[in-house]
TORVO-800431 format. One record per residue (C-alpha): residue number from 1; residue in three letters; x, y, z. Coordinates in Angstrom, 2 decimals. Each point is the difference from the previous one (the first is absolute). Example, Ala and Ser with C-alpha at 12.3 -4.5 7.8 and 13.67 -1.06 7.14 Angstrom:
+-----+-----+---------+---------+---------+
!   i !  aa !       x !       y !       z !
+-----+-----+---------+---------+---------+
!   1 ! ALA !   12.30 !   -4.50 !    7.80 !
!   2 ! SER !    1.37 !    3.44 !   -0.66 !
+-----+-----+---------+---------+---------+
END
This chain:
+-----+-----+---------+---------+---------+
!   i !  aa !       x !       y !       z !
+-----+-----+---------+---------+---------+
!   1 ! MET !  -18.03 ! -197.68 !   51.17 !
!   2 ! TRP !   -2.29 !    1.99 !   -2.38 !
!   3 ! GLN !    0.41 !    3.51 !    0.38 !
!   4 ! TYR !   -3.06 !    2.25 !   -0.68 !
!   5 ! ARG !    1.05 !    3.07 !   -1.63 !
!   6 ! GLY !   -3.27 !    1.80 !    0.28 !
!   7 ! GLY !   -1.15 !    3.26 !    1.85 !
!   8 ! MET !    1.96 !    3.17 !   -0.89 !
!   9 ! LYS !    2.48 !   -1.77 !   -2.37 !
!  10 ! PHE !   -2.97 !   -1.21 !   -1.82 !
!  11 ! VAL !   -1.54 !    3.63 !   -0.25 !
!  12 ! VAL !    3.47 !    1.37 !   -1.18 !
!  13 ! MET !    0.17 !   -2.73 !   -2.71 !
!  14 ! THR !   -3.33 !    0.95 !   -1.19 !
!  15 ! ILE !    0.98 !    3.73 !   -0.16 !
!  16 ! MET !    3.18 !   -1.02 !   -2.09 !
!  17 ! LEU !   -2.02 !   -2.06 !   -2.32 !
!  18 ! ALA !   -2.63 !    2.67 !   -0.70 !
!  19 ! SER !    2.86 !    2.50 !   -0.77 !
!  20 ! THR !    2.12 !   -2.37 !   -2.06 !
!  21 ! MET !   -2.41 !   -1.79 !   -2.02 !
!  22 ! GLY !   -1.92 !    2.88 !   -1.34 !
!  23 ! ALA !   -3.21 !    0.33 !   -1.69 !
!  24 ! GLY !    0.98 !   -2.18 !   -3.24 !
!  25 ! PRO !   -2.17 !   -2.37 !   -1.93 !
!  26 ! THR !   -3.09 !   -1.12 !    1.80 !
!  27 ! PHE !   -0.62 !   -3.14 !   -2.13 !
!  28 ! PRO !   -3.63 !   -0.42 !    0.54 !
!  29 ! GLU !   -0.40 !   -3.02 !   -2.31 !
!  30 ! LEU !    1.83 !   -1.88 !    2.95 !
!  31 ! ARG !   -2.92 !    0.74 !    2.50 !
!  32 ! ALA !   -2.96 !   -1.07 !   -2.54 !
!  33 ! LYS !   -2.32 !   -2.44 !    1.80 !
!  34 ! PRO !   -0.52 !   -3.16 !   -1.97 !
!  35 ! ALA !   -3.55 !   -0.98 !   -0.83 !
!  36 ! GLY !   -1.97 !   -2.55 !    2.01 !
!  37 ! ASP !   -0.18 !   -1.31 !    3.51 !
!  38 ! LEU !    3.39 !   -0.51 !    1.07 !
!  39 ! GLY !   -0.64 !   -1.06 !    3.70 !
!  40 ! PRO !    0.49 !    1.98 !    3.31 !
!  41 ! VAL !    3.19 !    0.80 !    1.73 !
!  42 ! ALA !   -0.11 !    1.48 !    3.53 !
!  43 ! PRO !    0.55 !    3.66 !    0.02 !
!  44 ! LEU !    2.94 !    1.58 !    1.95 !
!  45 ! GLY !   -0.81 !    1.59 !    3.29 !
!  46 ! GLY !    1.20 !    3.29 !    1.16 !
!  47 ! THR !   -0.08 !    1.78 !   -3.22 !
!  48 ! GLU !   -2.04 !    2.93 !    1.17 !
!  49 ! ASN !    2.92 !    2.31 !    0.42 !
!  50 ! ARG !    3.76 !   -0.31 !   -0.01 !
!  51 ! GLN !    0.47 !   -0.22 !    3.83 !
!  52 ! ALA !   -2.48 !   -2.79 !    0.20 !
!  53 ! TRP !    1.79 !   -1.81 !   -2.88 !
!  54 ! GLU !    3.48 !    0.27 !    1.27 !
!  55 ! THR !   -1.29 !   -1.60 !    3.19 !
!  56 ! GLN !   -1.75 !   -2.76 !   -1.97 !
!  57 ! ARG !    3.21 !   -0.34 !   -2.26 !
!  58 ! ALA !    2.12 !   -0.40 !    3.01 !
!  59 ! GLU !   -2.39 !   -2.84 !    1.37 !
!  60 ! LEU !   -0.18 !   -1.87 !   -3.31 !
!  61 ! ARG !    3.72 !    0.20 !   -0.43 !
!  62 ! ARG !    0.62 !   -1.51 !    3.60 !
!  63 ! ALA !   -2.60 !   -2.78 !   -0.62 !
!  64 ! TRP !    1.47 !   -0.95 !   -3.21 !
!  65 ! ALA !    3.57 !    0.03 !    1.26 !
!  66 ! GLN !   -1.18 !   -2.45 !    2.73 !
!  67 ! MET !   -1.59 !   -2.32 !   -2.40 !
!  68 ! ILE !    3.12 !    0.04 !   -2.37 !
!  69 ! GLY !    2.40 !   -0.19 !    2.67 !
!  70 ! PRO !    3.06 !    1.86 !    1.23 !
!  71 ! LEU !    2.78 !    1.53 !   -2.13 !
!  72 ! PRO !    3.65 !    0.31 !    1.17 !
!  73 ! GLY !    0.29 !    3.33 !    2.15 !
!  74 ! GLN !    3.33 !    0.43 !   -1.10 !
!  75 ! ARG !    1.43 !   -0.18 !   -3.48 !
!  76 ! VAL !    3.36 !   -1.42 !   -0.38 !
!  77 ! ALA !    2.53 !    1.73 !   -2.46 !
!  78 ! LEU !   -0.71 !   -1.12 !   -3.68 !
!  79 ! ASN !    3.67 !   -0.75 !   -0.77 !
!  80 ! THR !   -1.10 !    0.12 !   -3.84 !
!  81 ! GLU !    2.52 !   -1.68 !   -2.24 !
!  82 ! VAL !   -0.09 !    0.01 !   -3.70 !
!  83 ! VAL !    0.20 !   -3.50 !   -1.51 !
!  84 ! SER !   -0.20 !    0.95 !   -3.69 !
!  85 ! ARG !   -0.25 !    2.98 !   -2.21 !
!  86 ! GLU !   -1.22 !    0.26 !   -3.62 !
!  87 ! GLU !    0.03 !    2.96 !   -2.21 !
!  88 ! LEU !   -2.87 !   -0.05 !   -2.34 !
!  89 ! ASP !   -1.18 !    2.21 !   -2.84 !
!  90 ! ASP !   -2.33 !    2.08 !    1.99 !
!  91 ! HIS !    0.65 !   -0.91 !    3.76 !
!  92 ! THR !    2.44 !   -1.80 !    2.47 !
!  93 ! ARG !   -1.00 !   -3.03 !    1.63 !
!  94 ! LEU !    1.57 !   -0.83 !    3.16 !
!  95 ! LEU !   -0.47 !   -3.22 !    2.17 !
!  96 ! LEU !    0.27 !    0.89 !    3.68 !
!  97 ! ARG !    0.25 !   -2.06 !    3.29 !
!  98 ! TYR !   -0.96 !    1.66 !    3.18 !
!  99 ! SER !   -1.25 !   -0.88 !    3.58 !
! 100 ! ILE !   -3.67 !   -0.45 !    1.07 !
! 101 ! ASP !    0.76 !   -0.50 !    3.60 !
! 102 ! ALA !    3.01 !   -1.19 !    2.04 !
! 103 ! LYS !   -0.22 !   -3.76 !   -1.67 !
! 104 ! THR !   -1.70 !    0.45 !   -3.35 !
! 105 ! ARG !    1.60 !    1.43 !   -3.15 !
! 106 ! THR !   -2.03 !    0.23 !   -3.33 !
! 107 ! GLU !    0.51 !    1.27 !   -3.48 !
! 108 ! ALA !   -1.60 !    2.52 !   -2.15 !
! 109 ! TYR !    0.55 !    1.41 !   -3.66 !
! 110 ! LEU !    0.44 !    3.89 !   -0.01 !
! 111 ! LEU !   -0.63 !    1.69 !   -3.32 !
! 112 ! LEU !    1.50 !    3.50 !   -0.50 !
! 113 ! PRO !   -0.93 !    2.29 !   -3.04 !
! 114 ! LYS !    2.99 !    1.26 !   -1.78 !
! 115 ! ALA !    1.38 !    2.93 !    1.87 !
! 116 ! ASP !   -1.39 !    3.42 !   -0.83 !
! 117 ! GLU !    0.92 !    2.65 !    2.58 !
! 118 ! LYS !   -3.00 !    2.16 !   -1.11 !
! 119 ! VAL !   -2.43 !   -2.46 !    1.46 !
! 120 ! ALA !    1.70 !   -1.27 !    2.94 !
! 121 ! PRO !   -1.05 !   -0.95 !    2.67 !
! 122 ! ARG !   -2.53 !   -2.26 !   -1.32 !
! 123 ! PRO !   -3.40 !   -1.56 !    1.02 !
! 124 ! ALA !    0.40 !   -3.52 !    0.86 !
! 125 ! MET !   -2.07 !   -3.05 !    0.18 !
! 126 ! VAL !   -0.04 !   -3.33 !    2.07 !
! 127 ! CYS !   -0.99 !   -2.54 !   -2.53 !
! 128 ! LEU !   -1.46 !   -3.26 !    1.70 !
! 129 ! HIS !   -0.03 !   -3.08 !   -2.30 !
! 130 ! PRO !   -3.05 !   -2.38 !   -0.65 !
! 131 ! THR !   -0.01 !   -3.71 !    0.59 !
! 132 ! SER !    2.66 !   -1.33 !   -2.11 !
! 133 ! LYS !    2.92 !   -2.32 !    0.16 !
! 134 ! ALA !    2.12 !    2.72 !   -1.72 !
! 135 ! THR !   -0.92 !    2.39 !    2.96 !
! 136 ! TYR !    1.52 !    3.34 !   -0.34 !
! 137 ! ARG !    1.27 !   -0.84 !   -3.57 !
! 138 ! THR !   -3.57 !    0.56 !   -1.19 !
! 139 ! VAL !   -0.44 !    3.65 !    0.74 !
! 140 ! ILE !    3.29 !    0.97 !   -1.26 !
! 141 ! GLY !   -0.70 !   -1.61 !   -3.40 !
! 142 ! LEU !    2.41 !   -3.00 !   -0.19 !
! 143 ! GLU !   -3.02 !   -2.64 !    0.15 !
! 144 ! GLY !   -3.59 !   -0.18 !   -0.09 !
! 145 ! ARG !   -2.79 !    1.76 !   -1.81 !
! 146 ! GLU !    0.55 !    3.61 !   -1.19 !
! 147 ! THR !   -2.90 !    1.36 !    2.29 !
! 148 ! ASN !    2.09 !   -1.06 !    3.03 !
! 149 ! HIS !    3.02 !    2.03 !   -1.07 !
! 150 ! TYR !   -1.12 !    2.93 !    2.01 !
! 151 ! ALA !    3.29 !    0.85 !    1.43 !
! 152 ! LEU !    1.65 !    0.19 !   -3.58 !
! 153 ! GLN !   -2.96 !    2.08 !   -1.10 !
! 154 ! LEU !    0.49 !    2.38 !    2.86 !
! 155 ! VAL !    3.77 !    0.36 !   -0.19 !
! 156 ! ARG !   -0.65 !    1.14 !   -3.67 !
! 157 ! ARG !   -2.15 !    2.55 !    1.28 !
! 158 ! GLY !    2.68 !    1.43 !    2.07 !
! 159 ! TYR !   -0.68 !   -1.70 !    3.31 !
! 160 ! VAL !    2.69 !   -1.77 !    2.37 !
! 161 ! CYS !   -1.46 !   -3.43 !    0.54 !
! 162 ! ILE !    0.74 !   -2.71 !    2.71 !
! 163 ! ALA !   -1.42 !   -3.49 !   -0.56 !
! 164 ! PRO !    0.68 !   -2.04 !    3.20 !
! 165 ! ARG !   -0.51 !   -3.75 !   -0.02 !
! 166 ! ASN !   -2.91 !   -1.31 !    2.01 !
! 167 ! PHE !    0.78 !   -2.29 !    3.15 !
! 168 ! LEU !   -2.16 !   -2.92 !   -1.49 !
! 169 ! TRP !    3.02 !   -0.82 !   -2.33 !
! 170 ! GLU !    2.63 !    0.68 !    2.65 !
! 171 ! VAL !    0.92 !   -3.43 !    0.49 !
! 172 ! ASP !    0.41 !   -2.41 !   -3.02 !
! 173 ! GLY !   -2.33 !   -2.73 !   -0.18 !
! 174 ! GLN !   -2.49 !    1.18 !    2.76 !
! 175 ! THR !   -3.66 !    0.09 !   -0.82 !
! 176 ! TRP !   -1.97 !    3.14 !    0.84 !
! 177 ! GLN !   -1.48 !   -1.65 !    3.11 !
! 178 ! GLN !    3.54 !   -0.94 !    1.21 !
! 179 ! ALA !    1.43 !    3.28 !   -0.41 !
! 180 ! ALA !   -3.04 !    1.52 !    1.70 !
! 181 ! ASP !    0.48 !   -2.48 !    2.91 !
! 182 ! ARG !    3.75 !    0.97 !    0.13 !
! 183 ! VAL !   -0.60 !    3.77 !    0.39 !
! 184 ! ILE !   -2.71 !   -0.68 !    2.48 !
! 185 ! ALA !    2.52 !   -2.26 !    1.91 !
! 186 ! ASP !    2.45 !    2.96 !   -0.24 !
! 187 ! GLY !   -2.33 !    2.33 !    2.07 !
! 188 ! TRP !   -2.45 !    1.49 !   -2.60 !
! 189 ! LYS !   -3.58 !   -0.43 !    0.82 !
! 190 ! THR !   -1.00 !    0.11 !   -3.64 !
! 191 ! GLY !    1.69 !   -0.30 !   -3.35 !
! 192 ! MET !   -1.36 !    3.63 !   -0.89 !
! 193 ! ALA !    1.93 !    1.34 !    2.93 !
! 194 ! ARG !    3.28 !   -1.12 !   -1.82 !
! 195 ! MET !   -1.25 !    1.24 !   -3.25 !
! 196 ! ILE !   -0.69 !    3.43 !    1.30 !
! 197 ! PHE !    3.39 !    0.02 !    1.63 !
! 198 ! ASP !    1.70 !   -1.06 !   -3.09 !
! 199 ! ALA !   -1.52 !    2.71 !   -1.84 !
! 200 ! ILE !    0.94 !    2.50 !    2.67 !
! 201 ! ARG !    3.60 !   -1.06 !   -0.37 !
! 202 ! ALA !    0.00 !    0.33 !   -3.57 !
! 203 ! THR !   -1.27 !    3.64 !    0.51 !
! 204 ! ASP !    2.88 !    0.42 !    2.47 !
! 205 ! VAL !    2.39 !   -1.00 !   -2.90 !
! 206 ! LEU !   -1.55 !    2.54 !   -2.31 !
! 207 ! ILE !    0.39 !    2.80 !    2.66 !
! 208 ! GLU !    3.62 !   -0.78 !    0.30 !
! 209 ! ARG !    0.39 !    0.59 !   -3.74 !
! 210 ! PRO !    1.33 !    3.50 !   -1.18 !
! 211 ! GLU !   -2.26 !   -0.24 !   -3.09 !
! 212 ! VAL !   -3.24 !   -0.21 !    1.77 !
! 213 ! ASP !   -2.11 !    2.86 !    1.35 !
! 214 ! ALA !   -1.16 !   -1.47 !    3.43 !
! 215 ! LYS !   -3.26 !    1.97 !   -0.10 !
! 216 ! ARG !   -0.99 !   -1.84 !   -3.33 !
! 217 ! ILE !    0.03 !   -3.72 !    0.61 !
! 218 ! GLY !   -2.92 !   -2.26 !   -1.13 !
! 219 ! THR !   -0.92 !   -3.69 !    0.09 !
! 220 ! ILE !   -1.46 !   -2.20 !   -2.74 !
! 221 ! GLY !   -0.76 !   -3.77 !   -0.26 !
! 222 ! HIS !   -2.19 !   -2.49 !   -1.93 !
! 223 ! SER !   -1.85 !   -2.76 !    1.59 !
! 224 ! LEU !    2.38 !   -1.21 !    3.07 !
! 225 ! GLY !    1.61 !    3.12 !   -0.52 !
! 226 ! GLY !   -3.26 !    2.02 !   -0.05 !
! 227 ! LYS !   -0.84 !   -1.29 !    3.20 !
! 228 ! GLU !    3.35 !    0.94 !    1.50 !
! 229 ! ALA !   -0.08 !    3.47 !   -1.57 !
! 230 ! LEU !   -3.40 !    0.79 !    1.60 !
! 231 ! TYR !    1.38 !   -1.09 !    3.63 !
! 232 ! HIS !    3.45 !    1.77 !   -0.71 !
! 233 ! ALA !   -1.78 !    3.35 !   -0.85 !
! 234 ! ALA !   -2.31 !   -0.28 !    3.08 !
! 235 ! PHE !    2.83 !   -0.70 !    2.41 !
! 236 ! ASP !    2.84 !    2.08 !   -1.46 !
! 237 ! ASP !   -0.95 !    3.86 !    0.20 !
! 238 ! ARG !    2.98 !    0.63 !   -2.34 !
! 239 ! ILE !   -1.78 !   -1.49 !   -2.96 !
! 240 ! ARG !   -1.60 !    3.01 !   -2.11 !
! 241 ! ALA !   -2.11 !   -2.20 !   -2.40 !
! 242 ! ALA !   -0.97 !   -3.83 !   -0.38 !
! 243 ! ILE !   -1.25 !   -2.02 !   -2.77 !
! 244 ! SER !   -1.42 !   -3.19 !    0.79 !
! 245 ! CYS !   -1.07 !   -2.22 !   -2.89 !
! 246 ! GLU !   -2.08 !   -3.30 !    0.02 !
! 247 ! GLY !    0.82 !   -0.61 !    3.77 !
! 248 ! GLY !   -3.79 !   -0.34 !    0.68 !
! 249 ! VAL !   -0.58 !    2.80 !    2.42 !
! 250 ! GLY !   -2.80 !   -1.84 !    1.75 !
! 251 ! LEU !    1.11 !   -2.56 !    2.48 !
! 252 ! THR !   -2.43 !   -2.70 !   -1.85 !
! 253 ! PHE !    1.19 !    1.00 !   -3.43 !
! 254 ! SER !    3.27 !   -2.26 !    0.34 !
! 255 ! ASN !    2.13 !   -2.00 !    2.21 !
! 256 ! TRP !    0.66 !    2.59 !    2.70 !
! 257 ! GLU !   -0.53 !   -2.93 !    2.62 !
! 258 ! ALA !    3.23 !   -1.60 !   -1.03 !
! 259 ! ASP !    2.63 !   -0.19 !    2.63 !
! 260 ! TRP !    2.27 !    1.98 !   -2.11 !
! 261 ! TYR !   -2.36 !    3.02 !   -0.09 !
! 262 ! LEU !   -2.42 !    0.53 !    3.12 !
! 263 ! GLY !   -0.73 !   -3.59 !    1.20 !
! 264 ! LYS !   -3.00 !   -1.89 !    0.91 !
! 265 ! GLN !   -1.16 !    2.60 !    2.72 !
! 266 ! ILE !   -1.67 !    2.00 !   -2.72 !
! 267 ! GLN !   -2.38 !   -2.94 !   -0.46 !
! 268 ! SER !   -1.38 !    0.23 !    3.50 !
! 269 ! PRO !   -3.70 !    1.00 !    0.29 !
! 270 ! THR !    0.92 !    2.62 !    2.45 !
! 271 ! PHE !    2.69 !    1.56 !   -2.26 !
! 272 ! GLY !   -2.34 !    2.62 !   -1.53 !
! 273 ! ARG !    2.54 !    2.11 !   -1.83 !
! 274 ! ASP !    1.11 !    0.62 !   -3.60 !
! 275 ! ASN !    2.43 !    1.76 !   -2.07 !
! 276 ! GLN !   -1.90 !    3.45 !   -0.29 !
! 277 ! GLU !    1.55 !    0.54 !    3.35 !
! 278 ! VAL !    3.63 !   -0.71 !   -1.02 !
! 279 ! MET !   -0.50 !    2.10 !   -3.24 !
! 280 ! SER !   -1.29 !    2.92 !    2.09 !
! 281 ! LEU !    3.31 !    0.10 !    2.00 !
! 282 ! ILE !    1.51 !    1.29 !   -3.28 !
! 283 ! ALA !   -2.15 !    3.10 !   -0.30 !
! 284 ! PRO !    0.91 !    2.67 !   -0.88 !
! 285 ! ARG !    2.69 !   -1.51 !   -1.88 !
! 286 ! ALA !   -0.59 !   -1.42 !   -3.50 !
! 287 ! LEU !   -1.45 !   -3.64 !   -0.63 !
! 288 ! LEU !   -1.15 !   -1.45 !   -3.43 !
! 289 ! VAL !   -1.52 !   -3.28 !    0.01 !
! 290 ! VAL !    0.39 !   -1.56 !   -3.49 !
! 291 ! GLY !   -2.29 !   -3.03 !   -0.96 !
! 292 ! GLY !   -0.10 !   -2.16 !   -3.11 !
! 293 ! GLU !   -3.59 !   -1.32 !    1.14 !
! 294 ! GLN !    1.39 !   -3.18 !    1.59 !
! 295 ! PHE !    0.92 !    0.72 !    3.73 !
! 296 ! ASP !   -0.33 !    3.92 !   -0.19 !
! 297 ! GLY !   -2.25 !    1.99 !   -2.36 !
! 298 ! ALA !   -3.55 !    0.98 !    0.25 !
! 299 ! GLN !   -0.42 !   -2.04 !    3.35 !
! 300 ! SER !    2.84 !    2.15 !    1.50 !
! 301 ! TRP !   -2.15 !    3.20 !   -0.48 !
! 302 ! PRO !   -1.82 !   -0.29 !    3.42 !
! 303 ! PHE !    3.35 !    0.11 !    1.87 !
! 304 ! ILE !    0.90 !    3.15 !   -1.82 !
! 305 ! GLU !   -3.43 !    1.57 !    0.61 !
! 306 ! ALA !    0.45 !   -0.91 !    3.73 !
! 307 ! CYS !    3.33 !    1.70 !    0.21 !
! 308 ! LEU !   -0.86 !    3.23 !   -1.90 !
! 309 ! PRO !   -1.17 !    1.80 !    3.15 !
! 310 ! ALA !    3.29 !   -0.25 !    1.44 !
! 311 ! TRP !    1.70 !    1.58 !   -3.01 !
! 312 ! ARG !   -2.47 !    2.61 !   -0.24 !
! 313 ! LEU !    0.68 !    1.30 !    3.46 !
! 314 ! TYR !    3.34 !    1.17 !   -1.30 !
! 315 ! GLY !   -1.21 !    1.32 !   -3.44 !
! 316 ! ALA !    1.79 !   -3.02 !   -1.46 !
! 317 ! GLU !   -2.65 !   -2.03 !   -1.72 !
! 318 ! ASP !    1.90 !    0.06 !   -3.29 !
! 319 ! ARG !    2.83 !   -2.11 !    1.42 !
! 320 ! LEU !   -2.30 !   -3.12 !    0.43 !
! 321 ! GLY !   -1.26 !   -1.81 !   -2.75 !
! 322 ! LEU !   -0.78 !   -3.32 !   -2.01 !
! 323 ! LEU !    1.37 !   -0.83 !   -3.36 !
! 324 ! ARG !   -1.88 !   -2.74 !   -1.83 !
! 325 ! HIS !    1.05 !   -1.82 !   -3.18 !
! 326 ! ASP !   -0.91 !   -3.24 !   -1.76 !
! 327 ! GLY !    3.35 !   -1.76 !    0.38 !
! 328 ! LYS !   -1.02 !   -2.39 !    2.63 !
! 329 ! HIS !    2.86 !   -0.71 !    2.67 !
! 330 ! ASN !    2.55 !    2.36 !   -1.44 !
! 331 ! LEU !    1.00 !    3.65 !   -0.05 !
! 332 ! PRO !   -1.33 !    1.84 !   -2.97 !
! 333 ! ALA !    1.48 !   -0.89 !   -3.47 !
! 334 ! PRO !    1.67 !    2.67 !   -1.81 !
! 335 ! GLY !   -2.54 !    2.87 !   -0.96 !
! 336 ! ALA !   -2.15 !    2.59 !    1.42 !
! 337 ! LYS !   -0.88 !   -1.72 !    3.45 !
! 338 ! ARG !    3.69 !   -0.64 !    0.43 !
! 339 ! GLU !    0.90 !    3.59 !   -0.69 !
! 340 ! LEU !   -2.91 !    1.29 !    2.34 !
! 341 ! MET !    1.60 !   -2.02 !    2.60 !
! 342 ! TRP !    3.38 !    1.42 !   -0.48 !
! 343 ! LYS !   -1.29 !    3.55 !   -0.43 !
! 344 ! TRP !   -1.87 !   -0.29 !    3.25 !
! 345 ! LEU !    3.23 !   -1.22 !    1.80 !
! 346 ! ASP !    2.01 !    2.79 !   -1.49 !
! 347 ! ALA !   -2.57 !    2.55 !    1.25 !
! 348 ! GLN !    0.20 !   -1.46 !    3.46 !
! 349 ! MET !    3.83 !    0.06 !    0.17 !
! 350 ! GLY !    0.14 !    3.51 !   -1.22 !
! 351 ! ARG !    1.23 !   -0.60 !   -3.52 !
+-----+-----+---------+---------+---------+
END
């Protein structure tokens, strides 16, 4: 079952965030409204004060949890094993195998910066890969284009990074639809429920590592991984900062109706919801939407604007933003926009 962790625990978490994240850079350029008529997005209710918002937040979380479907109430032991270990010039690369649930084991790469006791324990990131036959090998830099090597880029900045394999590639030869049908037959209401839990279990692996500061864990993903990162942060309060790139935050922006995401229920004329509600569940933690003007970009701004009142209630407006670049369906190429993205992340993670 979903276990809502709201109420007093959410208030305590908010106080801790306020005290640990500090003032820091405010990055006003990430809240610059694009020109033109970008279309309406329904405003959030209950943002007149914190008490009203915490009630509204609890209601939103329950509603979306019901639509996504239940997660396992009890987590089995990870029983993590090291499949392989490689010592590289600037980091160590481990291939891990661990348990998702009682009948499913999965794999992930773990990247560790070279040891430096002066900076341990370190911040860590769950790096969720995009759509690719190479799956988790893309983000660690073994295959694919350079803009998708974000786990490799982050470990070189001093982050511990875990890159789990998405369930769509769990069984060789299955199509995405066959993979979605398989997990739904296994009892998951939606593919997104399984994706969220996979990301939660990857976070559990990080928390078990002595190199990791459990209070400084973030999540990042591009495309498929961008969708997953958004929902991971919304439903795992341990996530301090999230970067969602080119997932298409609006439910009409890309294929959210696929069974491996939210399914056909979102196409019902009575559905009446959109991802500004999911985004708002992250407040007052940090969220950056990154768009190359294909699935995210200027059109994503109304979703940011709709969510800002929730962040403002906690004096945390600087933790929400939109980074636009002109690279189409990619993360930013090397240069000023990429460096801005990483500087924002460093600031949110207390680095």
